[in-house]
N, C-alpha and C positions, 0 to 999 in steps of 0.2 A: 476696745472695751471701755465703756464710760462709767463714771461713778454715779450711784443713785443719789436721791435727795438726802438720804440719811448717812451717806458715806460708805454704804456697802456696795459691792459690785453688782450693778444692774438691779438692785433692790430685791434680789432673789433670796438672800440669806439674812434679812433683817430680823431683829428680835421681835417676838410676838407678845412679850409681856414677861413679868417675873416668873421664873421657874420654867419657862417654855422656850424651846429652841426649835425653830422650823428647819426641817431636814428635807432635801430634795432627793427623791429616789431615782435610780437609773432609768432611762427610757422615757423620761418626761411624764411619769405617772402621777405627778403631784407630790404632796407631802402627807404625813400621817394625820395631820390635823386639819389642813385646809382642803379645798376642792381641787387644788393643783393648777398648773398653768394651762390656760385655755389655748388650744392649737389655733394657729392662724387660719382663718377661713378664706375661701375663694382662691384665685390663681393670679399671680403677678402678671403684669403686661409683658415682661421679658419672657416668661415661660410660654405664654400664649403665642407670641411671635415666633418662638423657636419651633413649637409644634406645627404651626401653620406652614412654616418654611419647609419642614421635613415632609409634610403631606404633599406640598406642591412638587418637591423633587421626586417623590415616589410616582406621582401621576405622570410627570414628564418622562421618567425612565420607562414606565410601562408603555407609554405611547410610542417611544422610540423603538422599543423591542418589537412591538407589533408591526411597525413599519419595516423591520428587517434592516435597519441602518439607512445610510444615505445613498446606497446603490453604487458606491465607489470602491467596494472591496474587491479582492482578487477573484472572487467567484461570481461577481455581478455580471449581468448580461452586457454584451457589447452594445454601445449606443446605436451603431449603424446596423449591424447584422442581427442583433437580438440573441446571438449565441453566447453561451458561457465562455468567459475568458479561460484559455488553456493554462494549466499548471503543470509543473514537471512530472507529477505522478498521477495526473488525472487525464481521462480521455478527452480528445479535442472535440468529439461529437461528429466528426466527419465519417461518412459511410466508408468502411474499410475496403470493400471490393465490390465489383459489379458482377462477378460470376466465379465459376470454378474453371480450373485449367483442364483443357480437353485431353492432354497427354496423361496427367495424373489428377483425376477428379477430386482427390482428397486435399489437394493443394490449392489455396485461393489464388485468384488472379484478377487482373483489371484494377490495379491500385491507381489512385489519383496521381497526377503528375505534380505533386507538391512535396514539401519536406515531410509532412505527416504521412503521406502516401509511401514515401521511401522507408520511413520508420516501420510502418505496418508491414510492408513487404519483407523487410529484414527480419522482423520477429517471426513471421510465418515461415520464411525460408530456413531460419535457424531450427525450427521444429522439424521441418521436413528432412533436413540434412543430418539430423541426429536420430531419426526414427529407425525402427527395426527393419524397415524396408531397404535400407542401405546395405544390408548384409546378404541380400539375395540379388543375383544378377539382373533378373527381369524387372523387378520393381526399382532397383537402383538406377538403371538407365532411364526409366520413365521420370524419376525424380530429378535427375540431372537435366534432362531435356526441358522440364517444366520450370526449373529454378535458374539455370545458367543461361547467359546470352549465347546465341548460336556460335559466335566466334570463339567461345571458350568451352562449349559443351563437349566437343569431340576429344580434345586433349584431356579434359577432366575425367571423362569416362575411362580412358586408358590409365590415368594416374590412380584413380580410386579402385579400379579392378585389381591392380597389383597389390593393394592393401587388403581389400575385403575378400578377395578370392584366395588368399594365401592360407593353405590348410593349417599351418602353424599358428597363424593369427586367430583363426576361427576356433581351433582347439584351445587356445589360451583363454578365450572368453567362454568356453564351455559349449560351443555350437558344433553341429555336424558339418561335414564338408560342403553341403549345399546351403549352409547358412541358417538351417532350421534348428529349433531347440530339441533336445532329446525327449523321448517319451516321458510324460509325467511332469515336464518342466514348462514354465512360461518365461519366454525371453522378454525382458523389459529394457527398452532404450527410449527414453523420453527427455526432451528438453522442455523446460517450463520457464518462458521469459517472464521476468518481473519488471523490466524497464528497458527503454531504448534511449539512445543519445546520438544526435547528429554531429559527426566530427567535421564533415564538409558537405556543402550543398551548392551545386552550380546550375540548377535548372534541369539539365539532362544527365547529370552525374551526381552521385552522392556517396558518402562514406558514413556508415551507421554502425554504432556499437550496440550490441544486445547483451544485457546482463541476464543470465539465466542459471537456474539450477538444473541438474541432470540426474535422472534415475537410471541406473544401469546394473544389470545382472540377471541371474536366473532365479526365478521363484519356484520352489518345489522342495519336497522332502529330500534331504541328502545333498542339496546343492552345494558345490564347492565354491561357487561364485554368487553369493547372496546379493540381493539388490541393495545398492548403497547410493548415497546422495553425494554429489559434488557440485561445485560452483565454478562457472566460467564467464569470461567476457569474450564474445564472438564478434569480430569486426568484419563487416562486409562492404566490398566496393560494388556499387550498383550503377547500371547504365540504363537510360531510357531507350528501349529497343522495341519496335513494333507495337507501340501503344501500351507498354507496361514496363515496370522495373525488373531488371534481370541482373543476376550476379556475374561479376567478372573476376572476383578474387575473394578469398576467405582466409582469415587468420584467427587464431584463438590463443588465449592465455588463461591461466588459472585465477580464480577469485574475482572479486573479493568475496570471501566466505564468512557468513555470520557465525557467532558462537552457538554451538548446538546445545539444546536443552536436554536435561536428564529425562528422556522419554523412552518408554519400553518399545522395543522393536516389534513389528508385526510378525506373526507366524507366517510360515510359507503359504499356508492355505489362505490366510487373510490377504497377503500381498497378491496372490494370484487372482483372487476374486476382485480386488480393487482395480487391478490393471485391466481385467476383462470387463468390469462393470462401469468404470468411469471413462467417458470419452474425452477427447481433447477439445480445443477451441480454435476459432478463427480470431486472430489477434488484430487489434486496431489501436493505433495511437490517437 
């Protein structure tokens, strides 16, 4: 702050003559006697340079956004194949299967001899082995023959028959002796894979873990075993046999289970309609 010619600060409050005192009002509106301070006109060179710089940066940002980046991100196409780069929770883009199994037509078959093919096979086999067809002898044998390697299928049929054909076991889950649901009830047994992970891969053998939720129970009025949700990790040992991936061993453990939300449960009628109306999927990694 510099002194004015008359000794006042900046010449703003100098005397105007006898008996008059010049007063500056707030907001630069001048004084009660004079015309007030004239605002500075035009724009300084510094402000002009700043505005031009901001405009240039905005134009550059818009151009970069329209180009979609430099193409080196995790989802950018592979330079050689042109296919999107695979991410842990995204599909690889490979065709999952070439056909359906002749023994059990609802089970996919013809998986590629790749790590992704092994993961796809494990996810679909987890669904088949947790389906309601496992509770009936005729459909259970067809599922086992479609999923398991021939060297393991025969023994697995005997082992699973001891479990699923046990009247006490069937009664415990609310089913009749033949594995069917009582009249007026809908039996629900579904696995819903949400992800797969390769534990080991050796070209003709693989160990794949499948993380899945499971819906299980009887939907219907008066059900003593209502449909509930659980979470499991199912690990499968696979072998490349006869041009496809086949199971040689299965193990399962609980979880990891997410925290459940405070959501109203469906009525028996709503659950029955959902199970009958919504079909399943062919899973592909």
